[in-house]
C-alpha positions in Angstrom: 6.3 77.9 44.9 7.7 80.4 42.5 11.5 81.1 42.4 14.0 83.0 40.3 17.0 80.7 40.6 19.6 83.0 39.0 20.7 81.0 36.0 24.5 80.7 36.1 25.0 84.2 37.3 26.9 85.1 40.4 29.9 83.3 42.0 30.1 79.5 42.2 26.8 78.7 40.5 27.5 75.0 40.7 27.7 75.2 44.5 24.3 76.8 44.6 22.5 73.8 43.0 22.3 71.6 46.2 20.8 74.5 48.1 18.1 75.0 45.4 17.2 71.3 45.7 17.3 71.3 49.5 15.0 74.3 49.7 12.4 72.8 47.4 12.6 69.5 49.3 12.2 71.4 52.6 8.9 73.1 51.5 7.5 70.1 49.6 5.5 72.1 47.0 3.3 70.3 44.5 4.2 72.7 41.7 7.2 75.0 41.3 7.5 77.8 38.8 11.1 78.7 38.0 12.7 81.6 36.3 16.3 82.2 35.1 16.7 78.5 34.4 19.6 77.2 32.3 19.5 74.7 29.5 22.6 73.2 28.0 24.1 69.9 26.6 20.7 68.3 25.9 19.3 68.9 29.4 18.0 71.7 31.6 18.2 72.7 35.2 14.5 71.9 35.5 15.1 68.4 34.2 17.9 67.8 36.7 15.8 69.1 39.6 12.8 67.0 38.5 14.9 63.9 38.3 16.1 64.4 41.9 12.6 65.2 43.2 10.8 62.5 41.2 8.8 65.3 39.5 7.8 66.2 35.9 9.4 69.2 34.1 8.7 71.6 31.3 11.0 74.3 30.0 10.6 77.2 27.6 13.0 79.9 26.3 14.2 82.5 25.8 13.3 84.6 28.8 14.8 87.6 30.6 17.6 88.6 30.8 19.3 87.6 27.6 21.7 84.7 28.1 25.3 86.0 28.1 26.5 82.6 26.7 25.3 81.4 23.3 25.8 77.8 24.3 23.5 78.0 27.3 19.8 78.9 27.2 18.0 81.0 29.7 14.3 80.3 30.2 11.4 79.6 32.5 10.3 76.2 33.7 7.7 74.3 35.7 8.2 71.4 38.0 5.1 69.3 39.0 4.4 66.4 41.3 1.8 65.4 38.7 2.2 64.8 34.9 2.3 67.8 32.7 -0.7 67.6 30.4 0.2 70.4 28.0 2.9 73.1 27.5 3.2 75.9 25.1 5.7 78.8 24.7 3.6 82.0 24.2 5.6 84.9 22.8 5.3 88.1 24.8 5.3 91.7 23.4 8.8 93.0 23.6 9.2 96.0 21.3 12.6 97.0 22.8 14.3 93.6 22.6 15.9 91.8 19.7 14.6 88.4 20.9 11.1 87.0 21.6 10.7 86.3 25.4 8.1 83.7 26.2 5.5 82.7 28.9 5.3 79.0 29.6 1.6 78.2 29.4 0.9 74.7 30.9 -1.5 72.5 32.7 -0.8 69.7 35.1 -2.8 66.6 36.1 -3.9 67.6 39.6 -6.1 64.9 41.2 -9.1 67.2 40.9 -8.6 67.8 37.2 -6.4 70.0 35.0 -4.5 72.8 36.9 -3.6 75.6 34.5 -0.4 77.5 35.2 1.2 80.4 33.5 4.9 80.9 34.3 6.5 84.2 33.4 9.5 86.5 33.9 8.5 90.0 32.8 10.7 92.8 31.4 13.1 94.0 34.1 14.1 97.4 32.6 11.8 100.0 34.1 12.7 102.2 31.1 10.6 99.8 29.0 7.4 100.0 31.0 5.3 99.9 27.9 6.5 96.3 27.4 6.2 95.5 31.1 2.5 96.6 31.1 1.7 94.8 27.8 3.3 91.6 29.1 1.4 91.8 32.4 -1.8 92.2 30.4 -1.0 89.1 28.3 -0.3 87.1 31.4 -3.7 88.2 32.9 -5.4 87.3 29.6 -3.9 83.8 29.5 -4.9 83.2 33.1 -8.5 84.3 32.5 -8.9 82.5 29.1 -12.2 80.5 29.3 -10.1 77.5 28.3 -8.6 77.6 31.8 -12.1 77.3 33.4 -12.5 74.0 35.3 -12.2 72.1 38.5 -9.0 73.9 39.6 -7.9 77.5 40.1 -6.0 79.2 37.3 -2.5 80.4 38.3 -0.2 83.2 37.0 3.1 83.1 38.7 6.7 84.2 38.4 9.3 86.9 38.6 7.1 89.8 37.4 9.8 92.5 38.0 7.3 94.8 39.6 6.2 95.5 43.2 2.8 94.5 44.3 1.4 98.0 44.0 3.1 98.9 40.8 1.0 100.1 37.9 2.6 97.4 35.8 0.7 94.7 37.6 -2.7 96.5 37.4 -4.1 94.0 34.8 -3.3 91.2 37.1 -4.7 92.9 40.2 -7.9 93.8 38.4 -8.7 90.3 37.2 -6.9 87.9 39.6 -6.2 87.6 43.3 -2.7 88.1 44.8 -2.1 85.0 47.0 0.4 86.8 49.2 -2.0 89.1 51.1 -4.8 86.6 50.8 -2.6 84.1 52.8 -1.6 86.7 55.4 1.8 87.4 54.0 3.6 90.4 55.5 3.0 93.7 53.7 6.7 94.6 53.8 8.0 91.2 52.4 11.0 91.5 50.1 12.0 88.9 47.4 14.9 90.9 45.9 16.8 92.0 49.0 19.7 94.5 49.0 21.3 92.6 51.8 22.2 89.7 49.4 26.0 89.7 48.7 25.4 90.0 45.0 22.3 92.1 45.1 21.7 93.9 41.7 21.5 97.3 43.2 21.7 98.9 39.7 18.1 97.7 39.2 16.9 100.6 41.4 14.3 101.0 44.1 11.4 99.9 41.9 12.8 96.4 42.1 15.4 96.1 44.9 13.9 95.6 48.4 10.5 94.9 46.9 8.3 91.9 46.6 8.6 91.4 42.8 7.9 87.6 42.7 4.2 86.8 42.7 1.5 84.1 42.7 -1.8 85.3 41.3 -4.9 83.1 40.9 -8.6 83.0 40.1 -11.2 80.4 40.9 -11.8 77.8 38.2 -15.5 78.5 38.2 -18.1 80.8 39.8 -19.0 78.4 42.6 -15.4 77.6 43.7 -14.0 79.0 46.9 -10.2 79.2 47.1 -8.5 79.6 50.5 -4.9 80.6 50.8 -3.9 78.9 54.0 -0.3 80.2 54.2 2.1 82.5 52.5 5.8 82.5 53.2 9.3 83.2 51.8 12.0 80.7 51.3 15.6 80.8 50.1 17.8 81.3 53.1 21.5 80.3 52.8 22.1 76.5 52.8 25.5 75.5 54.4 26.5 79.2 54.2 25.6 79.6 50.5 22.6 81.6 49.1 20.8 79.4 46.5 19.7 82.5 44.6 19.7 86.3 44.8 15.9 86.1 44.9 13.7 84.7 47.7 11.0 82.3 46.6 7.3 82.7 47.4 5.4 79.7 48.7 1.7 79.7 49.1 -0.6 76.8 50.1 -3.9 77.0 48.2 -7.0 74.7 48.9 -10.3 75.0 47.2 -13.8 73.5 47.3 -17.2 74.1 45.7 -19.8 76.1 47.5 
């Protein structure tokens, strides 16, 4: 699962937290990539979710957008059913920003062996498409690094702030597989809907009413076959409250050797 959980933006952010947890529990993912995650007072939103789920957590910041509160971090995170073997914050190119946004590069102890995962939230301003393309290229490079070869697929996931057919994502499409169409996901799926009460309509048609949240993968070695058994969206209102302004993407991947 990958999900932008909207930091502390929007109305009544505290009331959204139970819906985030309930949605994750409903879909029972093994790993969850999170974007727009808060960190404050010695803990993070990922740590709180992990405690409730019995999962492990990793967090890295800063990320996009800039935190409007100097006391509260905004970052990306990973939740895992299995222990997290390593984690590193990799700085992305960001020529137009005054801070250094990062990718969370990690690996978890899947029963078959290390499962490499890159969690990212890319530049959202379409004006800065030079940064967007450079960040997508870095994400693809991390996911195809020979160090990620092994018994499990390599994953690159997150809020990539670009539609599936965008030129921004070409480095990922060229080198990795988009799990959504591979799993039979609808071609008109939307993860940033304009129908949300707090939809960021100012983001424009390149982002709004598009599928901008993605799961990309590549096999861990040349004789591995990866099957995407399902692809679905999550994030409907829970008890009348939307957990986030984004929908999450949930894909079920299984693999075996030839």
